[in-house]
C-alpha positions, 0 to 999 in steps of 0.5 A, spaced: 426 356 265 431 357 271 430 365 272 437 367 269 434 373 265 430 376 270 436 376 275 440 378 269 434 384 268 435 386 276 442 387 276 445 380 277 450 378 272 455 375 276 460 381 277 464 381 283 463 373 283 468 368 282 467 361 278 470 355 278 470 350 273 473 343 273 473 339 267 477 336 262 479 341 257 478 349 254 480 348 247 478 354 244 475 358 249 483 363 248 480 365 239 471 365 240 469 371 240 463 370 245 470 369 250 472 375 248 470 380 253 473 375 259 480 376 256 479 385 254 476 385 262 481 380 266 475 375 268 480 369 267 483 369 274 487 363 273 489 357 269 492 350 271 491 342 268 492 338 274 494 332 269 499 335 265 502 339 271 502 346 267 498 352 266 495 352 260 488 349 259 486 352 252 487 344 250 485 336 251 478 335 251 472 339 249 467 338 254 469 344 258 468 350 253 462 347 252 460 347 259 463 354 260 459 356 254 453 356 258 455 361 264 461 365 261 458 366 253 458 373 252 455 375 244 450 379 245 443 376 240 447 370 240 448 366 245 448 369 253 451 365 258 447 366 266 453 368 269 457 372 263 460 378 269 462 373 273 470 372 273 473 364 272 478 360 274 479 353 269 482 346 271 484 340 268 482 336 274 480 330 268 484 326 263 479 325 258 483 318 255 483 314 262 479 313 268 483 312 275 482 314 282 488 320 280 483 324 276 479 324 283 485 327 287 485 331 281 480 334 284 481 335 291 488 339 289 484 343 285 479 344 290 485 346 294 488 352 289 480 354 289 479 355 295 485 359 297 483 364 291 477 366 294 472 362 289 464 363 291 462 357 286 464 350 283 462 347 277 464 340 276 459 337 271 464 330 272 461 323 275 465 317 277 463 310 278 467 306 274 475 306 272 479 302 268 481 298 273 474 294 275 477 293 281 477 299 284 470 301 281 465 304 286 458 300 288 451 303 289 453 302 296 458 306 296 454 313 295 453 314 301 458 320 302 462 318 306 465 314 302 468 316 295 474 320 295 472 326 290 466 325 294 469 327 301 473 333 297 466 335 294 464 335 302 470 339 304 470 344 299 463 346 301 465 346 309 470 351 307 463 356 304 463 355 297 458 352 293 458 347 289 455 344 284 455 337 280 451 334 275 447 327 277 450 323 272 448 321 266 447 313 268 439 314 268 437 309 262 442 303 263 444 299 269 448 304 273 441 308 274 443 312 280 448 319 281 455 318 281 461 321 286 461 326 288 453 328 285 452 323 293 455 329 297 451 331 303 454 338 301 454 339 294 447 341 290 446 335 284 442 337 279 439 333 274 437 334 267 430 336 263 428 339 256 425 344 255 417 342 257 420 339 264 419 333 262 425 329 265 431 327 261 431 319 261 439 319 262 439 323 268 441 319 274 437 318 280 437 318 286 437 317 292 444 316 296 444 308 299 444 311 305 437 315 303 438 322 301 434 325 296 439 326 289 438 330 285 437 336 289 434 341 282 434 339 275 435 344 270 435 343 262 439 338 259 436 335 253 438 339 246 441 344 252 444 350 248 452 351 248 458 353 242 463 349 241 471 349 241 470 353 234 465 358 237 459 354 232 452 355 237 450 346 237 445 344 241 448 338 247 445 332 252 446 331 258 447 333 266 454 336 264 449 342 262 444 342 266 449 343 272 453 349 269 446 352 267 444 352 274 451 353 277 452 360 273 444 362 276 445 361 282 452 365 282 448 371 280 443 370 286 448 370 291 451 376 287 444 378 290 443 376 297 452 376 299 450 375 306 447 367 304 451 362 306 453 356 301 448 352 305 442 358 305 443 359 298 442 351 295 435 353 301 433 358 298 434 354 290 429 349 293 423 353 296 423 357 290 423 351 286 417 346 281 415 341 287 419 345 292 413 342 296 413 334 294 420 333 292 422 326 289 429 322 288 427 323 280 426 331 280 429 333 287 425 341 288 424 341 280 425 347 276 428 352 281 426 361 279 433 365 281 428 371 282 422 367 285 428 366 289 431 372 290 424 375 293 423 369 298 430 371 300 429 378 300 423 377 304 425 372 309 431 377 311 427 382 313 425 378 319 427 376 326 430 369 326 432 365 333 435 358 330 436 353 332 430 350 334 430 345 339 438 347 340 442 340 341 448 344 343 450 350 346 449 356 342 444 360 339 443 364 333 439 371 333 439 373 325 436 380 326 432 384 321 432 389 318 427 392 324 434 392 329 438 394 324 444 400 326 441 400 333 443 399 341 438 392 342 437 388 349 436 380 348 434 377 354 433 369 355 427 367 360 424 361 364 416 359 364 415 363 370 419 370 368 425 370 371 431 373 367 436 368 366 442 370 361 441 379 359 446 381 352 446 388 350 450 391 345 450 396 338 447 393 332 451 394 324 447 398 319 448 392 315 445 383 317 447 383 324 448 375 327 448 374 335 451 368 337 449 367 345 452 362 349 447 357 353 451 352 356 448 354 363 441 353 361 438 346 363 434 343 358 428 346 357 423 351 355 426 358 355 423 365 352 427 370 348 425 377 347 429 382 342 428 388 344 430 395 339 428 402 340 422 402 337 420 394 336 420 388 339 419 381 338 419 375 343 420 367 341 419 361 345 426 356 344 427 349 347 434 347 350 435 341 349 
């Protein structure tokens, strides 16, 4: 459904990617055959229980084991996860026996750990709006990307460069209906749920955020999703808790295929590849993504030379060099609309992807031209300085 098998066939199975899972427990993981490769190949890179304050995580709620199986399981002929060659960090942040704001703090601490460990992707199949003490419940008005502790933590994590993938929530057929925190985060890839035919799950939480932003971003199968139980048996489960890691694993493989992308560019390409890319809404977001289609689109796009942002609201513009301008001497010239040269910069580009940032603070607001000149290629742009 999401192009994960095609990515695997192309050689992208999560190798050298680092994924952190924030959940309520991982019982049985250290004894399930489908996870043997994680231990034999030293792919469990770190564990910590932020609830119990120790490193042992193969206990507590089996939800995390179900989630991990959708990404990391490898038992050919029986079950294969979407990123079974990735490296994993397993963190318990959720106390499944209660609901308190301290669990949001646990999430923040886990995100800091993940950042310091070089994690690429976080999957969090968690959501918060109701607490044991109703006086501290979040309201829909709090789902604005700025109020919830965990949402601020998630956007902070995304700001460090990690791809934060979070379940939309299972409130779609309940009074609340909407996404919960941290799914309201501006920089969070929020995942809703559909069935195998692409029909929206009745329970899948919907958008928009209170401040009007589109959510969820994408959807994946979360109705009768295949998971492993704590005993290693294959089972079916419902919830955005499973559509999120299924998609997060595919996203890790896609990012492996295009390591020069930023986390926000990963989201952008996945959204462009999705089934409702031309007509997104607050039920499906951009729809069901296709990781292999995103891979092909990214390869084509990254071969092009691009100037951004345009219009340029600040004092800098970026020029991402396409293949025709790599590994050679380049001259970049900015000129005004009467062809007077304003700025010029000559440099040697690298053999790999090259990003040039130019300081344009000295330019007055207006329209300008920009030319990139290489050994045998030339490309011109127009941009507006605000």
